[in-house]
DRENGU-664827 format. One line per field, with one value per residue (C-alpha): residue in one letter; z, y, x. Coordinates in steps of 0.5 Angstrom, whole numbers. Layout:
N
resn c(A | ...)
c3 c(Z | ...)
c2 c(Y | ...)
c1 c(X | ...)
//
This chain:
340
resn c(M | L | F | R | S | K | A | P | L | R | L | G | L | A | G | G | G | T | D | V | A | P | Y | S | D | I | Y | G | G | A | I | L | N | A | T | I | S | M | Y | A | Y | A | S | I | E | P | R | D | D | N | R | I | V | L | H | S | T | D | K | D | E | Y | F | E | F | E | A | I | D | H | L | P | I | D | G | N | L | D | L | H | R | G | V | Y | N | R | V | V | K | D | F | T | R | K | P | L | S | F | T | L | T | T | Y | V | D | A | L | P | G | S | G | L | G | T | S | S | T | L | V | V | A | I | L | G | A | F | A | E | W | L | K | L | P | L | G | E | Y | D | L | A | Q | L | A | Y | D | I | E | R | V | D | L | K | M | A | G | G | K | Q | D | Q | Y | A | A | T | F | G | G | V | N | F | M | E | F | S | A | N | H | K | V | I | V | N | P | L | R | I | K | D | T | Y | L | N | E | L | A | H | N | L | L | L | Y | Y | T | Q | T | S | R | F | S | S | T | I | I | E | M | Q | A | S | N | V | V | S | K | N | Q | E | S | I | E | A | M | H | Q | L | K | K | Q | A | V | M | M | K | E | A | L | L | K | G | E | L | D | R | V | G | E | I | L | D | F | G | W | R | N | K | K | K | M | A | E | G | I | T | N | P | R | I | D | D | I | Y | E | T | V | R | Q | A | G | A | S | G | G | K | I | S | G | A | G | G | G | G | F | M | I | F | Y | C | P | G | E | T | R | N | N | V | V | K | A | L | K | K | F | H | G | E | A | K | R | Y | E | F | T | T | G | G | L | T | T | W | S | I)
c3 c(-52 | -46 | -39 | -34 | -27 | -21 | -14 | -9 | -5 | 2 | 8 | 14 | 20 | 25 | 26 | 19 | 18 | 23 | 16 | 14 | 14 | 18 | 24 | 22 | 21 | 28 | 32 | 28 | 26 | 26 | 21 | 21 | 14 | 10 | 3 | 0 | -7 | -10 | -15 | -20 | -26 | -31 | -38 | -43 | -50 | -53 | -60 | -66 | -69 | -64 | -60 | -53 | -52 | -45 | -44 | -37 | -39 | -32 | -33 | -40 | -42 | -48 | -50 | -55 | -56 | -60 | -56 | -52 | -46 | -41 | -42 | -39 | -33 | -34 | -30 | -35 | -33 | -29 | -25 | -32 | -34 | -28 | -27 | -35 | -33 | -27 | -31 | -37 | -32 | -27 | -32 | -39 | -41 | -47 | -50 | -50 | -55 | -52 | -50 | -43 | -41 | -34 | -29 | -22 | -18 | -14 | -16 | -14 | -8 | -5 | 1 | -1 | -3 | -11 | -13 | -10 | -12 | -19 | -19 | -16 | -21 | -27 | -24 | -23 | -31 | -33 | -28 | -31 | -38 | -37 | -32 | -27 | -21 | -16 | -9 | -5 | -1 | -7 | -11 | -6 | -4 | -12 | -12 | -6 | -9 | -16 | -13 | -7 | -9 | -17 | -18 | -11 | -9 | -2 | 2 | 7 | 6 | 8 | 1 | -3 | 2 | 3 | -5 | -6 | 0 | 1 | 7 | 14 | 16 | 22 | 19 | 23 | 20 | 24 | 25 | 20 | 14 | 15 | 13 | 17 | 14 | 19 | 16 | 21 | 22 | 23 | 23 | 18 | 22 | 25 | 18 | 16 | 22 | 21 | 13 | 15 | 21 | 18 | 13 | 7 | 5 | -1 | 1 | -6 | -5 | -6 | -4 | -5 | 0 | -1 | 2 | 8 | 9 | 7 | 13 | 18 | 16 | 17 | 24 | 26 | 23 | 27 | 34 | 34 | 41 | 40 | 33 | 35 | 41 | 37 | 32 | 38 | 40 | 33 | 34 | 40 | 36 | 31 | 37 | 40 | 34 | 32 | 39 | 38 | 31 | 33 | 40 | 36 | 41 | 35 | 39 | 41 | 34 | 34 | 40 | 38 | 31 | 35 | 39 | 33 | 30 | 35 | 35 | 28 | 27 | 31 | 27 | 21 | 19 | 13 | 16 | 18 | 16 | 18 | 13 | 15 | 22 | 21 | 18 | 23 | 29 | 25 | 24 | 32 | 33 | 29 | 32 | 30 | 35 | 32 | 25 | 21 | 15 | 10 | 8 | 9 | 11 | 8 | 4 | 0 | 3 | 11 | 15 | 21 | 25 | 26 | 32 | 32 | 27 | 27 | 20 | 16 | 21 | 19 | 12 | 12 | 16 | 11 | 5 | 7 | 5 | -2 | -1 | -3 | 1 | -2 | -1 | -1 | 2 | 5 | 1 | 3 | -4 | -6 | -13 | -18 | -25 | -31 | -38 | -44)
c2 c(23 | 18 | 21 | 16 | 15 | 9 | 9 | 4 | -1 | -1 | -5 | -3 | -4 | -2 | 2 | -1 | 0 | 6 | 10 | 8 | 12 | 13 | 11 | 16 | 21 | 20 | 18 | 20 | 15 | 13 | 9 | 7 | 4 | 4 | 3 | -2 | -4 | -6 | -1 | 1 | 4 | 8 | 11 | 16 | 17 | 22 | 20 | 25 | 20 | 22 | 15 | 13 | 6 | 3 | -3 | -6 | -11 | -15 | -16 | -17 | -12 | -7 | -3 | 3 | 9 | 15 | 21 | 23 | 27 | 22 | 14 | 10 | 6 | -1 | -5 | -6 | -2 | 3 | 6 | 8 | 11 | 14 | 18 | 20 | 23 | 27 | 30 | 32 | 35 | 39 | 41 | 40 | 41 | 37 | 30 | 28 | 23 | 18 | 11 | 9 | 3 | 0 | -5 | -7 | -12 | -15 | -18 | -14 | -16 | -17 | -13 | -8 | -2 | -4 | -1 | 6 | 6 | 5 | 11 | 15 | 13 | 14 | 21 | 22 | 20 | 25 | 31 | 30 | 30 | 36 | 40 | 39 | 44 | 38 | 38 | 32 | 33 | 35 | 29 | 24 | 27 | 27 | 20 | 19 | 23 | 19 | 12 | 13 | 18 | 18 | 11 | 9 | 4 | 2 | 3 | 8 | 14 | 11 | 8 | 14 | 18 | 12 | 12 | 19 | 21 | 14 | 12 | 10 | 15 | 16 | 18 | 22 | 22 | 27 | 28 | 34 | 30 | 32 | 28 | 29 | 25 | 25 | 22 | 18 | 19 | 11 | 10 | 6 | 0 | -1 | -1 | -6 | -10 | -9 | -11 | -18 | -20 | -18 | -24 | -22 | -28 | -29 | -34 | -35 | -32 | -26 | -23 | -17 | -12 | -8 | -13 | -13 | -6 | -5 | -9 | -6 | 1 | -2 | -4 | 3 | 6 | 0 | 2 | -5 | -4 | -10 | -8 | 0 | -2 | -6 | 0 | 4 | -1 | -1 | 6 | 5 | 0 | 5 | 10 | 3 | 2 | 9 | 9 | 2 | 4 | 11 | 8 | 2 | -3 | -8 | -14 | -11 | -11 | -18 | -17 | -10 | -14 | -20 | -15 | -11 | -18 | -20 | -14 | -13 | -20 | -17 | -11 | -15 | -22 | -25 | -22 | -29 | -36 | -43 | -43 | -36 | -38 | -45 | -41 | -36 | -41 | -45 | -39 | -38 | -45 | -44 | -38 | -32 | -27 | -24 | -22 | -20 | -20 | -14 | -10 | -11 | -19 | -25 | -27 | -24 | -22 | -23 | -21 | -24 | -22 | -27 | -25 | -27 | -33 | -35 | -33 | -39 | -44 | -40 | -40 | -48 | -48 | -45 | -49 | -54 | -48 | -47 | -40 | -35 | -31 | -25 | -21 | -13 | -7 | -1 | 5 | 13 | 16 | 16 | 18 | 19 | 22 | 23 | 24 | 22)
c1 c(20 | 18 | 16 | 17 | 16 | 16 | 13 | 15 | 11 | 10 | 10 | 5 | 8 | 3 | -3 | -6 | -14 | -14 | -13 | -20 | -26 | -30 | -26 | -20 | -26 | -29 | -23 | -17 | -12 | -4 | 0 | 7 | 10 | 16 | 17 | 21 | 25 | 19 | 15 | 10 | 12 | 9 | 11 | 8 | 9 | 5 | 2 | 0 | -6 | -11 | -11 | -10 | -7 | -7 | -2 | -1 | 4 | 4 | -3 | -3 | -8 | -9 | -14 | -14 | -19 | -21 | -18 | -24 | -24 | -27 | -26 | -31 | -30 | -32 | -28 | -22 | -16 | -20 | -14 | -11 | -18 | -19 | -13 | -13 | -20 | -18 | -12 | -17 | -22 | -17 | -12 | -12 | -19 | -18 | -17 | -10 | -7 | -1 | 1 | 1 | 5 | 5 | 8 | 8 | 13 | 7 | 0 | -6 | -9 | -2 | -3 | 3 | -1 | -1 | -7 | -6 | 2 | 0 | -5 | 1 | 6 | 1 | -1 | 7 | 8 | 3 | 5 | 12 | 9 | 5 | 9 | 3 | 4 | 3 | 7 | 8 | 1 | -3 | -1 | -2 | -9 | -11 | -9 | -13 | -19 | -18 | -19 | -23 | -28 | -28 | -27 | -31 | -26 | -26 | -19 | -15 | -11 | -4 | -2 | -2 | 2 | 7 | 8 | 9 | 13 | 17 | 22 | 19 | 14 | 9 | 3 | -3 | -10 | -14 | -22 | -22 | -19 | -12 | -6 | 1 | 7 | 12 | 19 | 23 | 30 | 32 | 39 | 42 | 44 | 37 | 34 | 39 | 38 | 30 | 30 | 35 | 30 | 23 | 21 | 17 | 13 | 8 | 2 | 1 | -6 | -9 | -16 | -21 | -19 | -25 | -30 | -26 | -25 | -33 | -34 | -29 | -33 | -39 | -37 | -35 | -42 | -46 | -42 | -39 | -35 | -30 | -28 | -27 | -23 | -19 | -17 | -16 | -11 | -8 | -7 | -3 | 1 | 3 | 6 | 10 | 13 | 15 | 19 | 22 | 25 | 27 | 31 | 33 | 30 | 29 | 27 | 21 | 19 | 16 | 12 | 9 | 7 | 4 | 0 | -3 | -4 | -8 | -12 | -13 | -16 | -22 | -23 | -27 | -29 | -24 | -18 | -15 | -17 | -15 | -9 | -6 | -7 | -3 | 2 | 3 | 3 | 8 | 13 | 12 | 14 | 20 | 23 | 19 | 17 | 11 | 8 | 2 | -2 | 0 | -6 | -13 | -12 | -15 | -9 | -3 | 4 | 5 | 11 | 15 | 20 | 25 | 30 | 38 | 39 | 32 | 30 | 33 | 29 | 23 | 24 | 25 | 18 | 15 | 16 | 10 | 6 | 9 | 9 | 15 | 20 | 22 | 28 | 28 | 31 | 28 | 28 | 29 | 26 | 18 | 15 | 21 | 19 | 24 | 24 | 28)
//
C-alpha cells in the first residue's frame, strides 16, 4: 500500500507578519491568503524490515535509520524527522517502519510557505496511513506545534492553516492564541481575473526567513513603535483586501498591495534590498499598480498586480533581472490524502 498526500502552497495577499508572535499574541493579527496550484507532496510506503527511509526527491537527500521511536534532529530533513517524532509521541507510542518520499514544487526560502506546507503534507500522509483522528483545525495546529515548538523554527501561523484548509481565507489570530479561518466566497469571475492580473515572479534568490522573523519579533518586544505601527497598518490592509475581493473591486488590489508593501518594509531590516527595490520600481514604471515580496522578505517570489493589459509589458520589463514569471491558478481545496 501507498499512502499519499498533497497540500497547496499559498500567496499571502495582505496582513503578512501579523500572524507572528509576539505581535499576534499581544495585539491579534489578520491575514488574507489564497492557495495556488503548486504543491508539497508526501508518500508513505510501510516496510517490514525495521527500517526508516526518508527521501526528499527535490532536494536529492536520502537518509536511512533503524526504526526507533525518536529520530535525531541534526539539520538534515528535520521537518520529516519532527513529524515522525511527534506522531510516535502522540499516537503510536512505538516505532514505525516505512519509506517517506517528498517533493515540493518550489524551493525552500521562496516565500510561498514551503516548509509549513511540507509539514502539513507529511502529517497528512501519516494521518491517512494510521487513520489519525485529526480534523482540519487539529491538523493545522499540530503542524504549527511541530515546526514552531518542537523544532523551534521561527515563523507565523498562517501557512499551516492555508495548506490544510485551502482556498481564499481571511484568518484571524486572537490574543488568546486562537485561530479562526474564514473562507471567502469569491466569485469565479473575480478569481480568474485576479489570477490573470496578479503576476507571480521568482527572483531566482532565496533567503532564511527566520532571521527576518526573529528581528520582527524583537522589534515588538523592544516596543519599536515604527515597526509595531506598520504591523497595525498591515492588519488593516487585510480587511481592505477582503472587502475589495468580495466586492470585485479588483482595480483596488494593486494600491492595497502597494500600501502593504510600504508598511511591510518598516517591520524589520532585510525585508527589502536594492535589487528588490529596483525590481519593484521597474514594474511600477511598466504599468503594475502595486506588489510585494511573498513571505517574510529578502528574496524568493514577488507578486505584482498588472491591471488591464499591462501584464505583458511588466513581464518584458522584468527580463533584465533574469527571474521567472510563473503561471498558476487559485485552488479551492486544501490538504488531500488518499491510498492506493
